[in-house]
C-alpha positions in Angstrom: 5.3 18.3 2.4 1.9 17.5 3.8 0.8 19.7 6.7 -0.6 17.7 9.7 -4.0 19.4 9.6 -4.4 19.5 5.8 -7.8 18.0 4.8 -7.5 15.4 2.0 -10.9 13.9 1.5 -14.1 15.8 0.7 -17.4 15.2 2.6 -18.7 13.3 -0.5 -15.7 11.1 -0.6 -16.0 10.2 3.0 -19.7 9.4 2.5 -18.9 7.3 -0.6 -16.4 5.3 1.4 -18.9 4.5 4.1 -21.6 3.6 1.6 -19.6 1.6 -0.9 -16.7 0.4 1.2 -14.0 1.7 -1.1 -12.7 4.8 -2.9 -10.4 5.6 -5.8 -8.2 8.6 -5.2 -6.4 10.0 -8.2 -2.9 11.5 -7.9 -2.8 10.6 -4.2 1.0 9.8 -4.2 3.7 11.6 -6.1 5.5 9.8 -8.9 8.8 11.1 -7.4 8.1 9.3 -4.1 7.0 6.1 -5.9 10.2 6.1 -7.9 12.2 6.2 -4.6 10.1 3.3 -3.2 10.7 1.0 -6.2 14.4 0.2 -5.5 13.6 -0.4 -1.9 10.8 -2.7 -2.9 13.1 -4.6 -5.2 15.7 -5.1 -2.5 13.1 -6.5 -0.2 12.0 -9.2 -2.7 15.3 -9.9 -4.4 17.0 -10.5 -1.1 14.1 -12.5 0.5 14.1 -10.0 3.3 12.2 -11.4 6.4 11.8 -14.9 5.0 13.5 -16.7 7.9 11.2 -14.6 10.3 8.0 -15.8 8.5 7.4 -12.2 7.2 8.2 -13.0 3.5 6.2 -15.9 2.0 4.2 -17.0 -1.0 0.7 -15.8 -0.3 -1.0 -17.8 -3.0 1.2 -20.9 -3.2 2.7 -23.7 -1.2 5.6 -21.4 0.0 8.1 -24.2 -0.6 11.7 -23.1 -1.1 12.0 -25.3 -4.2 8.8 -23.9 -5.9 8.4 -20.8 -8.0 6.5 -18.2 -6.0 3.2 -17.1 -7.5 2.3 -14.3 -5.1 5.2 -13.3 -2.9 4.4 -11.0 0.0 6.4 -9.2 2.7 4.8 -8.1 5.9 6.1 -4.9 7.5 8.5 -3.6 4.8 8.9 -0.3 6.7 10.4 -2.4 9.6 13.3 -3.2 7.4 13.5 0.1 5.6 12.2 2.8 7.9 12.9 5.4 5.2 9.6 4.3 3.6 7.8 6.4 6.2 9.8 9.5 5.6 7.8 10.7 2.6 4.3 12.0 2.4 2.5 8.8 1.6 2.3 7.2 5.1 1.4 10.7 6.6 -1.4 11.0 4.1 -2.7 7.5 5.0 -2.8 8.6 8.6 -4.6 11.8 7.7 -7.4 10.1 5.8 -7.8 7.6 8.7 -8.5 10.6 11.0 -11.0 11.9 8.4 -12.8 8.7 7.7 -13.1 7.5 11.3 -13.2 10.9 12.9 -10.4 10.2 15.3 -8.0 12.9 16.4 -5.2 10.7 17.7 -1.8 10.3 15.9 -1.9 6.5 16.3 -4.0 5.8 13.3 -1.5 4.3 10.8 -1.6 0.5 10.8 0.7 -2.1 9.4 2.1 -2.3 5.9 2.8 -5.0 3.4 4.1 -5.4 -0.1 2.9 -7.8 -2.8 4.6 -8.7 -6.0 2.5 -10.3 -8.8 5.1 -11.8 -11.2 4.8 -11.2 -14.9 3.0 -13.9 -16.9 2.4 -16.3 -13.9 1.4 -14.1 -10.9 -1.7 -15.8 -9.6 -5.1 -14.4 -8.7 -5.8 -13.0 -5.2 -9.1 -14.7 -4.5 -12.2 -12.8 -3.3 -11.8 -12.2 0.4 -12.2 -9.7 3.3 -9.1 -8.5 5.1 -10.7 -8.9 8.5 -11.1 -12.6 7.9 -7.4 -12.8 8.6 -7.6 -11.0 11.9 -8.2 -12.0 15.5 -11.9 -12.8 16.1 -12.3 -11.1 19.5 -13.0 -7.6 18.0 -14.9 -5.7 15.4 -12.5 -3.6 13.5 -12.8 -0.2 11.8 -9.9 -0.1 9.4 -8.9 0.3 5.8 -6.1 -0.4 3.4 -4.6 2.1 0.9 -3.5 0.0 -2.0 -0.8 1.8 -4.1 0.5 0.3 -7.3 4.1 1.2 -8.2 3.2 1.4 -11.9 0.0 1.7 -14.0 -2.3 -1.3 -13.4 -5.1 -2.8 -15.5 -7.5 -5.7 -15.1 -5.0 -7.8 -17.1 -2.1 -7.0 -14.7 -4.2 -7.4 -11.5 -5.8 -4.1 -10.5 -8.2 -4.1 -7.5 -11.8 -5.1 -7.9 -14.5 -4.5 -5.3 -18.1 -5.5 -4.5 -19.8 -2.2 -3.4 -21.5 -2.4 0.0 -20.1 -5.8 0.9 -18.5 -4.3 4.0 -22.0 -4.1 5.6 -22.5 -7.9 5.6 -20.2 -8.9 8.4 -17.5 -11.6 8.1 -18.3 -14.2 5.5 -17.2 -17.8 5.6 -13.7 -18.2 4.3 -11.2 -21.0 3.7 -7.5 -21.3 2.8 -7.1 -21.5 -1.0 -8.3 -25.0 -2.2 -9.0 -25.7 1.4 -5.3 -26.3 1.8 -4.1 -25.1 5.3 -0.5 -24.9 4.0 -1.5 -22.0 1.7 -1.7 -18.7 3.6 -4.3 -16.8 1.4 -8.0 -17.1 2.1 -10.9 -17.2 -0.3 -14.7 -17.0 0.0 -17.4 -18.1 -2.3 -20.2 -16.0 -0.9 -20.3 -13.2 -3.4 -22.0 -12.0 -6.7 -19.2 -11.3 -9.1 -21.5 -9.6 -11.5 -21.5 -6.6 -9.1 -17.7 -6.3 -9.1 -16.2 -2.9 -9.9 -12.7 -3.0 -11.4 -10.4 -0.1 -10.7 -7.6 0.4 -13.2 -5.1 3.0 -11.9 -2.3 5.2 -13.2 0.9 5.5 -11.2 0.1 7.8 -8.3 -3.5 6.7 -8.0 -4.6 4.5 -5.0 -7.6 2.6 -3.8 -8.9 2.7 -0.3 -11.0 -0.2 1.0 -12.7 -1.1 4.3 -11.4 -4.2 6.0 -14.7 -6.0 5.4 -15.1 -5.0 1.7 -14.8 -8.0 -0.6 -12.0 -7.6 -3.1 -10.0 -9.5 -5.7 -7.2 -9.1 -8.2 -6.8 -11.1 -11.4 -3.8 -13.0 -12.5 -1.0 -11.0 -14.0 -1.0 -11.9 -17.7 1.3 -9.0 -18.8 5.0 -8.9 -19.4 5.8 -6.7 -16.3 5.7 -7.5 -12.6 2.8 -5.9 -10.8 4.1 -4.2 -7.6 1.9 -2.9 -4.9 2.5 -1.3 -1.5 -0.4 -1.5 1.0 -0.6 0.7 4.1 -3.3 0.4 6.7 -5.2 3.0 8.7 -7.7 2.4 11.5 -10.2 3.9 13.9 -11.4 2.2 17.1 -11.9 -1.5 17.5 -14.8 -2.9 19.6 -14.0 -5.8 21.9 -16.6 -8.6 21.7 -17.9 -10.5 24.7 -18.0 -13.6 22.4 -15.4 -14.0 19.6 -16.6 -14.3 16.0 -16.8 -17.7 14.6 -13.8 -17.9 12.3 -12.7 -21.6 12.3 -10.4 -21.2 9.3 -8.0 -19.1 11.4 -7.5 -22.1 13.6 -5.4 -23.6 10.8 -3.1 -20.6 10.4 -0.3 -22.3 12.4 0.0 -25.0 9.8 1.4 -22.7 7.1 5.1 -22.9 6.3 5.3 -19.2 7.1 3.9 -19.8 10.6 6.3 -22.7 11.1 9.3 -20.5 10.1 8.1 -17.8 12.5 7.8 -20.2 15.4 11.3 -21.6 14.7 12.7 -18.0 14.5 11.1 -17.0 17.8 12.4 -20.1 19.6 15.9 -19.4 18.3 15.7 -15.8 19.5 14.2 -16.1 22.9 
């Protein structure tokens, strides 16, 4: 088990993260722990856990009950299965947050979500920045640890990053195809020739800053691509004037947001 004070990252790795906006960490998670996570992951998606709460939805599609999902996602899987946090993985994410952002507090592990990219028809996740989804009243210092539950390649949808893009602020985004009913965002302000693809073996992870541009290709393989994402954070800076992020004004038009509103009204 991980000791609370055990150093994980080297000085060079921390500097690389701040310079490039992402890291690849080999053998970060144990295969044994991942094998325990997989059946939980399958229960979440097979049983549509959280759908009526607006926490399970099709990230890349219309999110209609009658349509095949192209990029199903579940927010807060550890809310439904707290045992996810019992292994070393979440503890290690918290530890590297302390190291990257130089914060001593225990409250450094952010939210988690799970994404399933179905075999043969799992869609692309367009180029975007995570912070483009967040509230505009703060500047955030945060990252995501992206852990595949199997080997991943470019063909199955491994992570791709544009180095240094986290230094350019929040770019202009829109909902996919400018359709406010689709939850996922996309930006067109990037140079794809600079992209770095990061194929991983089971147990490897990527770590990326919340403003780093990233993308995953469609899954053209015969196996589902499963990924668990856990966030870590430092301090946020409150702004006197919120950032201009007009695309977020449309977020309440998504089917997911409508289900969430209906659920909250029923459970007041």
